[in-house]
mmCIF file of the N, C-alpha and C atoms, coordinates in Angstrom:
data_MODEL
# 
_entry.id   MODEL 
# 
loop_
_atom_site.group_PDB 
_atom_site.id 
_atom_site.type_symbol 
_atom_site.label_atom_id 
_atom_site.label_alt_id 
_atom_site.label_comp_id 
_atom_site.label_asym_id 
_atom_site.label_entity_id 
_atom_site.label_seq_id 
_atom_site.pdbx_PDB_ins_code 
_atom_site.Cartn_x 
_atom_site.Cartn_y 
_atom_site.Cartn_z 
_atom_site.occupancy 
_atom_site.B_iso_or_equiv 
_atom_site.pdbx_formal_charge 
_atom_site.auth_seq_id 
_atom_site.auth_comp_id 
_atom_site.auth_asym_id 
_atom_site.auth_atom_id 
_atom_site.pdbx_PDB_model_num 
ATOM 1   N N  . LEU A 1 1  ? -108.196 -122.074 -52.276 1.00 0.00 ? 1  LEU A N  1 
ATOM 2   C CA . LEU A 1 1  ? -108.698 -121.548 -50.948 1.00 0.00 ? 1  LEU A CA 1 
ATOM 3   C C  . LEU A 1 1  ? -110.233 -120.893 -51.007 1.00 0.00 ? 1  LEU A C  1 
ATOM 4   N N  . ASN A 1 2  ? -111.239 -121.697 -50.409 1.00 0.00 ? 2  ASN A N  1 
ATOM 5   C CA . ASN A 1 2  ? -112.663 -121.035 -50.905 1.00 0.00 ? 2  ASN A CA 1 
ATOM 6   C C  . ASN A 1 2  ? -112.879 -120.269 -49.947 1.00 0.00 ? 2  ASN A C  1 
ATOM 7   N N  . PHE A 1 3  ? -112.979 -118.915 -50.310 1.00 0.00 ? 3  PHE A N  1 
ATOM 8   C CA . PHE A 1 3  ? -113.173 -117.580 -49.647 1.00 0.00 ? 3  PHE A CA 1 
ATOM 9   C C  . PHE A 1 3  ? -114.534 -117.684 -48.979 1.00 0.00 ? 3  PHE A C  1 
ATOM 10  N N  . ARG A 1 4  ? -115.595 -118.384 -49.697 1.00 0.00 ? 4  ARG A N  1 
ATOM 11  C CA . ARG A 1 4  ? -116.941 -118.190 -49.082 1.00 0.00 ? 4  ARG A CA 1 
ATOM 12  C C  . ARG A 1 4  ? -117.056 -118.684 -47.792 1.00 0.00 ? 4  ARG A C  1 
ATOM 13  N N  . HIS A 1 5  ? -116.122 -119.621 -47.294 1.00 0.00 ? 5  HIS A N  1 
ATOM 14  C CA . HIS A 1 5  ? -116.495 -120.386 -46.209 1.00 0.00 ? 5  HIS A CA 1 
ATOM 15  C C  . HIS A 1 5  ? -115.712 -119.784 -45.055 1.00 0.00 ? 5  HIS A C  1 
ATOM 16  N N  . LEU A 1 6  ? -115.108 -118.790 -45.231 1.00 0.00 ? 6  LEU A N  1 
ATOM 17  C CA . LEU A 1 6  ? -114.673 -117.814 -44.058 1.00 0.00 ? 6  LEU A CA 1 
ATOM 18  C C  . LEU A 1 6  ? -115.496 -117.343 -43.144 1.00 0.00 ? 6  LEU A C  1 
ATOM 19  N N  . PRO A 1 7  ? -115.104 -117.289 -41.905 1.00 0.00 ? 7  PRO A N  1 
ATOM 20  C CA . PRO A 1 7  ? -116.135 -116.480 -40.983 1.00 0.00 ? 7  PRO A CA 1 
ATOM 21  C C  . PRO A 1 7  ? -116.023 -114.944 -41.211 1.00 0.00 ? 7  PRO A C  1 
ATOM 22  N N  . PRO A 1 8  ? -117.085 -114.176 -41.079 1.00 0.00 ? 8  PRO A N  1 
ATOM 23  C CA . PRO A 1 8  ? -117.305 -113.003 -41.428 1.00 0.00 ? 8  PRO A CA 1 
ATOM 24  C C  . PRO A 1 8  ? -116.107 -112.143 -40.777 1.00 0.00 ? 8  PRO A C  1 
ATOM 25  N N  . ASP A 1 9  ? -115.585 -112.319 -39.768 1.00 0.00 ? 9  ASP A N  1 
ATOM 26  C CA . ASP A 1 9  ? -114.458 -111.505 -39.155 1.00 0.00 ? 9  ASP A CA 1 
ATOM 27  C C  . ASP A 1 9  ? -112.984 -112.130 -40.421 1.00 0.00 ? 9  ASP A C  1 
ATOM 28  N N  . CYS A 1 10 ? -112.881 -113.019 -40.104 1.00 0.00 ? 10 CYS A N  1 
ATOM 29  C CA . CYS A 1 10 ? -111.634 -113.355 -41.243 1.00 0.00 ? 10 CYS A CA 1 
ATOM 30  C C  . CYS A 1 10 ? -111.671 -112.576 -42.459 1.00 0.00 ? 10 CYS A C  1 
ATOM 31  N N  . TRP A 1 11 ? -112.934 -112.871 -42.956 1.00 0.00 ? 11 TRP A N  1 
ATOM 32  C CA . TRP A 1 11 ? -113.401 -112.406 -44.192 1.00 0.00 ? 11 TRP A CA 1 
ATOM 33  C C  . TRP A 1 11 ? -112.915 -110.804 -44.416 1.00 0.00 ? 11 TRP A C  1 
ATOM 34  N N  . GLU A 1 12 ? -113.370 -110.097 -43.427 1.00 0.00 ? 12 GLU A N  1 
ATOM 35  C CA . GLU A 1 12 ? -113.249 -108.504 -43.283 1.00 0.00 ? 12 GLU A CA 1 
ATOM 36  C C  . GLU A 1 12 ? -111.667 -108.182 -43.130 1.00 0.00 ? 12 GLU A C  1 
ATOM 37  N N  . SER A 1 13 ? -111.294 -109.052 -42.172 1.00 0.00 ? 13 SER A N  1 
ATOM 38  C CA . SER A 1 13 ? -109.653 -108.917 -42.123 1.00 0.00 ? 13 SER A CA 1 
ATOM 39  C C  . SER A 1 13 ? -108.882 -109.185 -43.473 1.00 0.00 ? 13 SER A C  1 
ATOM 40  N N  . PHE A 1 14 ? -109.282 -110.281 -44.018 1.00 0.00 ? 14 PHE A N  1 
ATOM 41  C CA . PHE A 1 14 ? -108.640 -110.257 -45.292 1.00 0.00 ? 14 PHE A CA 1 
ATOM 42  C C  . PHE A 1 14 ? -108.666 -109.003 -46.372 1.00 0.00 ? 14 PHE A C  1 
ATOM 43  N N  . CYS A 1 15 ? -110.293 -108.485 -46.425 1.00 0.00 ? 15 CYS A N  1 
ATOM 44  C CA . CYS A 1 15 ? -110.281 -107.605 -47.380 1.00 0.00 ? 15 CYS A CA 1 
ATOM 45  C C  . CYS A 1 15 ? -109.875 -106.360 -46.922 1.00 0.00 ? 15 CYS A C  1 
ATOM 46  N N  . SER A 1 16 ? -109.527 -105.935 -45.730 1.00 0.00 ? 16 SER A N  1 
ATOM 47  C CA . SER A 1 16 ? -109.035 -104.858 -45.437 1.00 0.00 ? 16 SER A CA 1 
ATOM 48  C C  . SER A 1 16 ? -107.382 -105.163 -45.501 1.00 0.00 ? 16 SER A C  1 
ATOM 49  N N  . GLN A 1 17 ? -106.794 -106.373 -45.331 1.00 0.00 ? 17 GLN A N  1 
ATOM 50  C CA . GLN A 1 17 ? -105.083 -106.560 -45.521 1.00 0.00 ? 17 GLN A CA 1 
ATOM 51  C C  . GLN A 1 17 ? -105.008 -105.948 -46.960 1.00 0.00 ? 17 GLN A C  1 
ATOM 52  N N  . PHE A 1 18 ? -105.885 -106.644 -47.617 1.00 0.00 ? 18 PHE A N  1 
ATOM 53  C CA . PHE A 1 18 ? -105.755 -106.752 -49.175 1.00 0.00 ? 18 PHE A CA 1 
ATOM 54  C C  . PHE A 1 18 ? -105.710 -105.269 -49.483 1.00 0.00 ? 18 PHE A C  1 
ATOM 55  N N  . LEU A 1 19 ? -106.955 -104.442 -49.302 1.00 0.00 ? 19 LEU A N  1 
ATOM 56  C CA . LEU A 1 19 ? -106.949 -103.280 -49.719 1.00 0.00 ? 19 LEU A CA 1 
ATOM 57  C C  . LEU A 1 19 ? -105.784 -102.080 -48.981 1.00 0.00 ? 19 LEU A C  1 
ATOM 58  N N  . GLN A 1 20 ? -105.248 -102.672 -47.842 1.00 0.00 ? 20 GLN A N  1 
ATOM 59  C CA . GLN A 1 20 ? -104.128 -101.861 -47.310 1.00 0.00 ? 20 GLN A CA 1 
ATOM 60  C C  . GLN A 1 20 ? -102.723 -102.046 -48.139 1.00 0.00 ? 20 GLN A C  1 
ATOM 61  N N  . ARG A 1 21 ? -102.784 -103.230 -48.619 1.00 0.00 ? 21 ARG A N  1 
ATOM 62  C CA . ARG A 1 21 ? -101.584 -103.735 -49.641 1.00 0.00 ? 21 ARG A CA 1 
ATOM 63  C C  . ARG A 1 21 ? -101.679 -102.733 -50.959 1.00 0.00 ? 21 ARG A C  1 
ATOM 64  N N  . GLN A 1 22 ? -102.890 -102.742 -51.350 1.00 0.00 ? 22 GLN A N  1 
ATOM 65  C CA . GLN A 1 22 ? -102.978 -102.120 -52.790 1.00 0.00 ? 22 GLN A CA 1 
ATOM 66  C C  . GLN A 1 22 ? -102.789 -100.428 -52.477 1.00 0.00 ? 22 GLN A C  1 
ATOM 67  N N  . ARG A 1 23 ? -102.956 -99.928  -51.168 1.00 0.00 ? 23 ARG A N  1 
ATOM 68  C CA . ARG A 1 23 ? -102.855 -98.580  -51.282 1.00 0.00 ? 23 ARG A CA 1 
ATOM 69  C C  . ARG A 1 23 ? -101.368 -98.316  -50.982 1.00 0.00 ? 23 ARG A C  1 
ATOM 70  N N  . VAL A 1 24 ? -100.556 -99.159  -50.336 1.00 0.00 ? 24 VAL A N  1 
ATOM 71  C CA . VAL A 1 24 ? -98.860  -98.970  -50.091 1.00 0.00 ? 24 VAL A CA 1 
ATOM 72  C C  . VAL A 1 24 ? -98.382  -99.389  -51.323 1.00 0.00 ? 24 VAL A C  1 
ATOM 73  N N  . LEU A 1 25 ? -98.851  -100.248 -52.358 1.00 0.00 ? 25 LEU A N  1 
ATOM 74  C CA . LEU A 1 25 ? -98.136  -100.332 -53.662 1.00 0.00 ? 25 LEU A CA 1 
ATOM 75  C C  . LEU A 1 25 ? -98.219  -99.060  -54.188 1.00 0.00 ? 25 LEU A C  1 
ATOM 76  N N  . GLY A 1 26 ? -99.800  -98.782  -54.291 1.00 0.00 ? 26 GLY A N  1 
ATOM 77  C CA . GLY A 1 26 ? -100.095 -97.323  -54.815 1.00 0.00 ? 26 GLY A CA 1 
ATOM 78  C C  . GLY A 1 26 ? -99.066  -95.976  -54.802 1.00 0.00 ? 26 GLY A C  1 
ATOM 79  N N  . ILE A 1 27 ? -98.754  -96.040  -53.475 1.00 0.00 ? 27 ILE A N  1 
ATOM 80  C CA . ILE A 1 27 ? -97.820  -95.193  -52.818 1.00 0.00 ? 27 ILE A CA 1 
ATOM 81  C C  . ILE A 1 27 ? -96.290  -95.446  -53.112 1.00 0.00 ? 27 ILE A C  1 
ATOM 82  N N  . TYR A 1 28 ? -96.150  -96.548  -53.264 1.00 0.00 ? 28 TYR A N  1 
ATOM 83  C CA . TYR A 1 28 ? -94.660  -96.886  -53.713 1.00 0.00 ? 28 TYR A CA 1 
ATOM 84  C C  . TYR A 1 28 ? -94.229  -96.780  -55.108 1.00 0.00 ? 28 TYR A C  1 
ATOM 85  N N  . ARG A 1 29 ? -95.485  -97.029  -56.130 1.00 0.00 ? 29 ARG A N  1 
ATOM 86  C CA . ARG A 1 29 ? -95.184  -96.349  -57.553 1.00 0.00 ? 29 ARG A CA 1 
ATOM 87  C C  . ARG A 1 29 ? -95.403  -95.344  -57.835 1.00 0.00 ? 29 ARG A C  1 
ATOM 88  N N  . ASN A 1 30 ? -96.401  -94.809  -56.866 1.00 0.00 ? 30 ASN A N  1 
ATOM 89  C CA . ASN A 1 30 ? -96.327  -92.914  -57.376 1.00 0.00 ? 30 ASN A CA 1 
ATOM 90  C C  . ASN A 1 30 ? -94.724  -92.249  -56.553 1.00 0.00 ? 30 ASN A C  1 
ATOM 91  N N  . MET A 1 31 ? -94.170  -93.141  -55.441 1.00 0.00 ? 31 MET A N  1 
ATOM 92  C CA . MET A 1 31 ? -93.181  -92.309  -55.188 1.00 0.00 ? 31 MET A CA 1 
ATOM 93  C C  . MET A 1 31 ? -92.019  -92.475  -56.214 1.00 0.00 ? 31 MET A C  1 
ATOM 94  N N  . LEU A 1 32 ? -91.960  -93.647  -57.014 1.00 0.00 ? 32 LEU A N  1 
ATOM 95  C CA . LEU A 1 32 ? -90.657  -94.128  -57.784 1.00 0.00 ? 32 LEU A CA 1 
ATOM 96  C C  . LEU A 1 32 ? -90.985  -93.349  -59.209 1.00 0.00 ? 32 LEU A C  1 
ATOM 97  N N  . ARG A 1 33 ? -92.551  -92.850  -59.479 1.00 0.00 ? 33 ARG A N  1 
ATOM 98  C CA . ARG A 1 33 ? -92.943  -92.053  -60.584 1.00 0.00 ? 33 ARG A CA 1 
ATOM 99  C C  . ARG A 1 33 ? -92.312  -90.668  -60.351 1.00 0.00 ? 33 ARG A C  1 
ATOM 100 N N  . THR A 1 34 ? -92.597  -90.274  -58.977 1.00 0.00 ? 34 THR A N  1 
ATOM 101 C CA . THR A 1 34 ? -91.788  -88.723  -58.921 1.00 0.00 ? 34 THR A CA 1 
ATOM 102 C C  . THR A 1 34 ? -90.448  -89.142  -58.825 1.00 0.00 ? 34 THR A C  1 
ATOM 103 N N  . ILE A 1 35 ? -90.070  -89.862  -58.590 1.00 0.00 ? 35 ILE A N  1 
ATOM 104 C CA . ILE A 1 35 ? -88.177  -89.855  -58.044 1.00 0.00 ? 35 ILE A CA 1 
ATOM 105 C C  . ILE A 1 35 ? -87.945  -89.888  -59.682 1.00 0.00 ? 35 ILE A C  1 
ATOM 106 N N  . ARG A 1 36 ? -88.359  -90.780  -60.319 1.00 0.00 ? 36 ARG A N  1 
ATOM 107 C CA . ARG A 1 36 ? -87.746  -90.448  -61.988 1.00 0.00 ? 36 ARG A CA 1 
ATOM 108 C C  . ARG A 1 36 ? -87.638  -89.170  -62.871 1.00 0.00 ? 36 ARG A C  1 
ATOM 109 N N  . GLN A 1 37 ? -88.505  -88.336  -61.983 1.00 0.00 ? 37 GLN A N  1 
ATOM 110 C CA . GLN A 1 37 ? -88.785  -86.827  -62.614 1.00 0.00 ? 37 GLN A CA 1 
ATOM 111 C C  . GLN A 1 37 ? -87.194  -86.080  -62.080 1.00 0.00 ? 37 GLN A C  1 
ATOM 112 N N  . VAL A 1 38 ? -86.581  -86.410  -61.124 1.00 0.00 ? 38 VAL A N  1 
ATOM 113 C CA . VAL A 1 38 ? -85.477  -85.695  -60.309 1.00 0.00 ? 38 VAL A CA 1 
ATOM 114 C C  . VAL A 1 38 ? -84.515  -85.751  -61.268 1.00 0.00 ? 38 VAL A C  1 
ATOM 115 N N  . PRO A 1 39 ? -84.106  -84.425  -61.806 1.00 0.00 ? 39 PRO A N  1 
ATOM 116 C CA . PRO A 1 39 ? -83.155  -84.336  -62.864 1.00 0.00 ? 39 PRO A CA 1 
ATOM 117 C C  . PRO A 1 39 ? -81.619  -84.983  -62.634 1.00 0.00 ? 39 PRO A C  1 
ATOM 118 N N  . ASP A 1 40 ? -81.358  -84.856  -61.408 1.00 0.00 ? 40 ASP A N  1 
ATOM 119 C CA . ASP A 1 40 ? -79.639  -85.440  -61.014 1.00 0.00 ? 40 ASP A CA 1 
ATOM 120 C C  . ASP A 1 40 ? -79.671  -87.003  -61.153 1.00 0.00 ? 40 ASP A C  1 
ATOM 121 N N  . GLU A 1 41 ? -79.082  -87.342  -61.923 1.00 0.00 ? 41 GLU A N  1 
ATOM 122 C CA . GLU A 1 41 ? -79.066  -88.963  -61.712 1.00 0.00 ? 41 GLU A CA 1 
ATOM 123 C C  . GLU A 1 41 ? -78.447  -89.633  -60.239 1.00 0.00 ? 41 GLU A C  1 
ATOM 124 N N  . ALA A 1 42 ? -77.663  -88.968  -59.789 1.00 0.00 ? 42 ALA A N  1 
ATOM 125 C CA . ALA A 1 42 ? -77.002  -89.604  -58.423 1.00 0.00 ? 42 ALA A CA 1 
ATOM 126 C C  . ALA A 1 42 ? -78.132  -89.317  -57.158 1.00 0.00 ? 42 ALA A C  1 
ATOM 127 N N  . ASP A 1 43 ? -79.195  -87.934  -57.557 1.00 0.00 ? 43 ASP A N  1 
ATOM 128 C CA . ASP A 1 43 ? -79.941  -87.878  -56.424 1.00 0.00 ? 43 ASP A CA 1 
ATOM 129 C C  . ASP A 1 43 ? -81.114  -88.838  -56.707 1.00 0.00 ? 43 ASP A C  1 
ATOM 130 N N  . ARG A 1 44 ? -81.431  -89.161  -57.988 1.00 0.00 ? 44 ARG A N  1 
ATOM 131 C CA . ARG A 1 44 ? -82.616  -90.019  -58.331 1.00 0.00 ? 44 ARG A CA 1 
ATOM 132 C C  . ARG A 1 44 ? -82.241  -91.692  -57.665 1.00 0.00 ? 44 ARG A C  1 
ATOM 133 N N  . LYS A 1 45 ? -80.980  -92.214  -58.067 1.00 0.00 ? 45 LYS A N  1 
ATOM 134 C CA . LYS A 1 45 ? -80.404  -93.226  -57.350 1.00 0.00 ? 45 LYS A CA 1 
ATOM 135 C C  . LYS A 1 45 ? -80.355  -93.365  -55.872 1.00 0.00 ? 45 LYS A C  1 
ATOM 136 N N  . TYR A 1 46 ? -80.251  -92.541  -55.030 1.00 0.00 ? 46 TYR A N  1 
ATOM 137 C CA . TYR A 1 46 ? -80.248  -91.937  -54.265 1.00 0.00 ? 46 TYR A CA 1 
ATOM 138 C C  . TYR A 1 46 ? -81.663  -92.248  -53.387 1.00 0.00 ? 46 TYR A C  1 
ATOM 139 N N  . LEU A 1 47 ? -82.535  -91.449  -53.858 1.00 0.00 ? 47 LEU A N  1 
ATOM 140 C CA . LEU A 1 47 ? -84.062  -91.660  -53.466 1.00 0.00 ? 47 LEU A CA 1 
ATOM 141 C C  . LEU A 1 47 ? -84.565  -92.760  -53.652 1.00 0.00 ? 47 LEU A C  1 
ATOM 142 N N  . ALA A 1 48 ? -84.448  -93.433  -54.979 1.00 0.00 ? 48 ALA A N  1 
ATOM 143 C CA . ALA A 1 48 ? -84.936  -94.736  -55.192 1.00 0.00 ? 48 ALA A CA 1 
ATOM 144 C C  . ALA A 1 48 ? -84.443  -95.795  -54.332 1.00 0.00 ? 48 ALA A C  1 
ATOM 145 N N  . ASP A 1 49 ? -83.412  -96.031  -53.851 1.00 0.00 ? 49 ASP A N  1 
ATOM 146 C CA . ASP A 1 49 ? -82.623  -96.560  -53.263 1.00 0.00 ? 49 ASP A CA 1 
ATOM 147 C C  . ASP A 1 49 ? -82.857  -96.691  -51.489 1.00 0.00 ? 49 ASP A C  1 
ATOM 148 N N  . TRP A 1 50 ? -83.492  -95.241  -51.281 1.00 0.00 ? 50 TRP A N  1 
ATOM 149 C CA . TRP A 1 50 ? -83.917  -94.832  -49.719 1.00 0.00 ? 50 TRP A CA 1 
ATOM 150 C C  . TRP A 1 50 ? -85.178  -95.607  -49.844 1.00 0.00 ? 50 TRP A C  1 
ATOM 151 N N  . ALA A 1 51 ? -86.274  -95.319  -50.935 1.00 0.00 ? 51 ALA A N  1 
ATOM 152 C CA . ALA A 1 51 ? -87.380  -95.656  -51.150 1.00 0.00 ? 51 ALA A CA 1 
ATOM 153 C C  . ALA A 1 51 ? -87.555  -96.703  -50.621 1.00 0.00 ? 51 ALA A C  1 
ATOM 154 N N  . ARG A 1 52 ? -86.936  -97.905  -51.751 1.00 0.00 ? 52 ARG A N  1 
ATOM 155 C CA . ARG A 1 52 ? -86.991  -99.141  -51.489 1.00 0.00 ? 52 ARG A CA 1 
ATOM 156 C C  . ARG A 1 52 ? -86.623  -99.713  -50.287 1.00 0.00 ? 52 ARG A C  1 
ATOM 157 N N  . ALA A 1 53 ? -85.449  -99.278  -49.662 1.00 0.00 ? 53 ALA A N  1 
ATOM 158 C CA . ALA A 1 53 ? -85.109  -99.806  -48.162 1.00 0.00 ? 53 ALA A CA 1 
ATOM 159 C C  . ALA A 1 53 ? -85.943  -99.503  -47.301 1.00 0.00 ? 53 ALA A C  1 
ATOM 160 N N  . GLU A 1 54 ? -86.709  -98.472  -47.205 1.00 0.00 ? 54 GLU A N  1 
ATOM 161 C CA . GLU A 1 54 ? -87.749  -97.960  -46.350 1.00 0.00 ? 54 GLU A CA 1 
ATOM 162 C C  . GLU A 1 54 ? -88.881  -99.039  -46.491 1.00 0.00 ? 54 GLU A C  1 
ATOM 163 N N  . PHE A 1 55 ? -89.215  -99.248  -47.490 1.00 0.00 ? 55 PHE A N  1 
ATOM 164 C CA . PHE A 1 55 ? -90.423  -99.896  -47.839 1.00 0.00 ? 55 PHE A CA 1 
ATOM 165 C C  . PHE A 1 55 ? -90.298  -101.562 -47.374 1.00 0.00 ? 55 PHE A C  1 
ATOM 166 N N  . LYS A 1 56 ? -88.982  -102.018 -47.865 1.00 0.00 ? 56 LYS A N  1 
ATOM 167 C CA . LYS A 1 56 ? -88.590  -103.270 -47.434 1.00 0.00 ? 56 LYS A CA 1 
ATOM 168 C C  . LYS A 1 56 ? -88.535  -103.296 -45.716 1.00 0.00 ? 56 LYS A C  1 
ATOM 169 N N  . ARG A 1 57 ? -88.159  -102.507 -45.274 1.00 0.00 ? 57 ARG A N  1 
ATOM 170 C CA . ARG A 1 57 ? -87.770  -102.151 -43.925 1.00 0.00 ? 57 ARG A CA 1 
ATOM 171 C C  . ARG A 1 57 ? -89.122  -102.523 -43.350 1.00 0.00 ? 57 ARG A C  1 
ATOM 172 N N  . ASN A 1 58 ? -90.338  -101.672 -43.710 1.00 0.00 ? 58 ASN A N  1 
ATOM 173 C CA . ASN A 1 58 ? -91.295  -101.948 -43.074 1.00 0.00 ? 58 ASN A CA 1 
ATOM 174 C C  . ASN A 1 58 ? -92.511  -102.747 -43.605 1.00 0.00 ? 58 ASN A C  1 
ATOM 175 N N  . LYS A 1 59 ? -92.081  -103.813 -44.602 1.00 0.00 ? 59 LYS A N  1 
ATOM 176 C CA . LYS A 1 59 ? -93.021  -104.585 -45.513 1.00 0.00 ? 59 LYS A CA 1 
ATOM 177 C C  . LYS A 1 59 ? -93.887  -105.303 -44.350 1.00 0.00 ? 59 LYS A C  1 
ATOM 178 N N  . ASP A 1 60 ? -93.309  -105.577 -43.029 1.00 0.00 ? 60 ASP A N  1 
ATOM 179 C CA . ASP A 1 60 ? -94.626  -106.364 -42.269 1.00 0.00 ? 60 ASP A CA 1 
ATOM 180 C C  . ASP A 1 60 ? -95.032  -105.648 -40.786 1.00 0.00 ? 60 ASP A C  1 
ATOM 181 N N  . ALA A 1 61 ? -95.049  -104.189 -41.373 1.00 0.00 ? 61 ALA A N  1 
ATOM 182 C CA . ALA A 1 61 ? -95.799  -103.510 -40.494 1.00 0.00 ? 61 ALA A CA 1 
ATOM 183 C C  . ALA A 1 61 ? -97.105  -103.321 -40.591 1.00 0.00 ? 61 ALA A C  1 
ATOM 184 N N  . THR A 1 62 ? -97.848  -103.354 -39.654 1.00 0.00 ? 62 THR A N  1 
ATOM 185 C CA . THR A 1 62 ? -99.739  -103.427 -40.051 1.00 0.00 ? 62 THR A CA 1 
ATOM 186 C C  . THR A 1 62 ? -100.117 -102.368 -38.907 1.00 0.00 ? 62 THR A C  1 
ATOM 187 N N  . ASN A 1 63 ? -101.305 -102.216 -39.333 1.00 0.00 ? 63 ASN A N  1 
ATOM 188 C CA . ASN A 1 63 ? -102.060 -101.156 -38.245 1.00 0.00 ? 63 ASN A CA 1 
ATOM 189 C C  . ASN A 1 63 ? -102.942 -102.102 -37.041 1.00 0.00 ? 63 ASN A C  1 
ATOM 190 N N  . GLN A 1 64 ? -102.453 -103.092 -37.216 1.00 0.00 ? 64 GLN A N  1 
ATOM 191 C CA . GLN A 1 64 ? -103.053 -104.112 -35.996 1.00 0.00 ? 64 GLN A CA 1 
ATOM 192 C C  . GLN A 1 64 ? -102.932 -103.145 -34.676 1.00 0.00 ? 64 GLN A C  1 
ATOM 193 N N  . VAL A 1 65 ? -101.987 -102.244 -34.382 1.00 0.00 ? 65 VAL A N  1 
ATOM 194 C CA . VAL A 1 65 ? -102.062 -102.147 -32.935 1.00 0.00 ? 65 VAL A CA 1 
ATOM 195 C C  . VAL A 1 65 ? -103.009 -100.604 -33.024 1.00 0.00 ? 65 VAL A C  1 
ATOM 196 N N  . GLN A 1 66 ? -103.381 -100.065 -33.782 1.00 0.00 ? 66 GLN A N  1 
ATOM 197 C CA . GLN A 1 66 ? -104.003 -98.753  -33.896 1.00 0.00 ? 66 GLN A CA 1 
ATOM 198 C C  . GLN A 1 66 ? -105.785 -99.663  -33.915 1.00 0.00 ? 66 GLN A C  1 
ATOM 199 N N  . ARG A 1 67 ? -105.954 -100.887 -34.325 1.00 0.00 ? 67 ARG A N  1 
ATOM 200 C CA . ARG A 1 67 ? -106.961 -101.377 -34.456 1.00 0.00 ? 67 ARG A CA 1 
ATOM 201 C C  . ARG A 1 67 ? -107.606 -102.048 -33.126 1.00 0.00 ? 67 ARG A C  1 
ATOM 202 N N  . TRP A 1 68 ? -106.050 -102.244 -32.378 1.00 0.00 ? 68 TRP A N  1 
ATOM 203 C CA . TRP A 1 68 ? -106.270 -102.641 -30.856 1.00 0.00 ? 68 TRP A CA 1 
ATOM 204 C C  . TRP A 1 68 ? -106.804 -101.571 -29.882 1.00 0.00 ? 68 TRP A C  1 
ATOM 205 N N  . GLU A 1 69 ? -106.175 -100.415 -30.234 1.00 0.00 ? 69 GLU A N  1 
ATOM 206 C CA . GLU A 1 69 ? -106.318 -99.291  -29.458 1.00 0.00 ? 69 GLU A CA 1 
ATOM 207 C C  . GLU A 1 69 ? -107.638 -98.809  -29.598 1.00 0.00 ? 69 GLU A C  1 
ATOM 208 N N  . ASP A 1 70 ? -108.169 -98.855  -30.802 1.00 0.00 ? 70 ASP A N  1 
ATOM 209 C CA . ASP A 1 70 ? -109.735 -98.278  -31.368 1.00 0.00 ? 70 ASP A CA 1 
ATOM 210 C C  . ASP A 1 70 ? -110.399 -99.368  -30.446 1.00 0.00 ? 70 ASP A C  1 
ATOM 211 N N  . CYS A 1 71 ? -110.256 -100.526 -30.479 1.00 0.00 ? 71 CYS A N  1 
ATOM 212 C CA . CYS A 1 71 ? -111.131 -101.608 -29.909 1.00 0.00 ? 71 CYS A CA 1 
ATOM 213 C C  . CYS A 1 71 ? -111.299 -101.191 -27.969 1.00 0.00 ? 71 CYS A C  1 
ATOM 214 N N  . VAL A 1 72 ? -109.763 -101.013 -27.447 1.00 0.00 ? 72 VAL A N  1 
ATOM 215 C CA . VAL A 1 72 ? -109.936 -100.761 -26.267 1.00 0.00 ? 72 VAL A CA 1 
ATOM 216 C C  . VAL A 1 72 ? -110.634 -99.390  -25.832 1.00 0.00 ? 72 VAL A C  1 
ATOM 217 N N  . PHE A 1 73 ? -110.426 -98.320  -26.688 1.00 0.00 ? 73 PHE A N  1 
ATOM 218 C CA . PHE A 1 73 ? -111.429 -96.995  -26.611 1.00 0.00 ? 73 PHE A CA 1 
ATOM 219 C C  . PHE A 1 73 ? -112.797 -97.031  -26.491 1.00 0.00 ? 73 PHE A C  1 
ATOM 220 N N  . LEU A 1 74 ? -113.173 -97.949  -27.640 1.00 0.00 ? 74 LEU A N  1 
ATOM 221 C CA . LEU A 1 74 ? -114.445 -98.233  -27.550 1.00 0.00 ? 74 LEU A CA 1 
ATOM 222 C C  . LEU A 1 74 ? -114.984 -98.940  -26.576 1.00 0.00 ? 74 LEU A C  1 
ATOM 223 N N  . SER A 1 75 ? -114.513 -100.064 -25.816 1.00 0.00 ? 75 SER A N  1 
ATOM 224 C CA . SER A 1 75 ? -115.177 -100.658 -25.002 1.00 0.00 ? 75 SER A CA 1 
ATOM 225 C C  . SER A 1 75 ? -114.741 -100.074 -23.526 1.00 0.00 ? 75 SER A C  1 
ATOM 226 N N  . ILE A 1 76 ? -114.063 -99.104  -23.589 1.00 0.00 ? 76 ILE A N  1 
ATOM 227 C CA . ILE A 1 76 ? -114.007 -97.997  -22.455 1.00 0.00 ? 76 ILE A CA 1 
ATOM 228 C C  . ILE A 1 76 ? -115.092 -96.959  -22.408 1.00 0.00 ? 76 ILE A C  1 
ATOM 229 N N  . THR A 1 77 ? -115.507 -96.920  -23.769 1.00 0.00 ? 77 THR A N  1 
ATOM 230 C CA . THR A 1 77 ? -116.621 -95.340  -24.112 1.00 0.00 ? 77 THR A CA 1 
ATOM 231 C C  . THR A 1 77 ? -117.855 -95.904  -23.729 1.00 0.00 ? 77 THR A C  1 
# 
């Protein structure tokens, strides 16, 4: 895939999705690092399983609704 031939709107969308994914992965890694510091092993396992399940459950979530609302708001004002 040659990214230079993408229209500007697609390129911006691709970049924003990539950056958003990197932010989310960073949050996930940070959560797991923090969970590793929990002293009780049972609590650690519960929290790690919970975090994993929540991130899997929301893996297809996007901020497209917010972007649409922003566009509508800007077109009204």
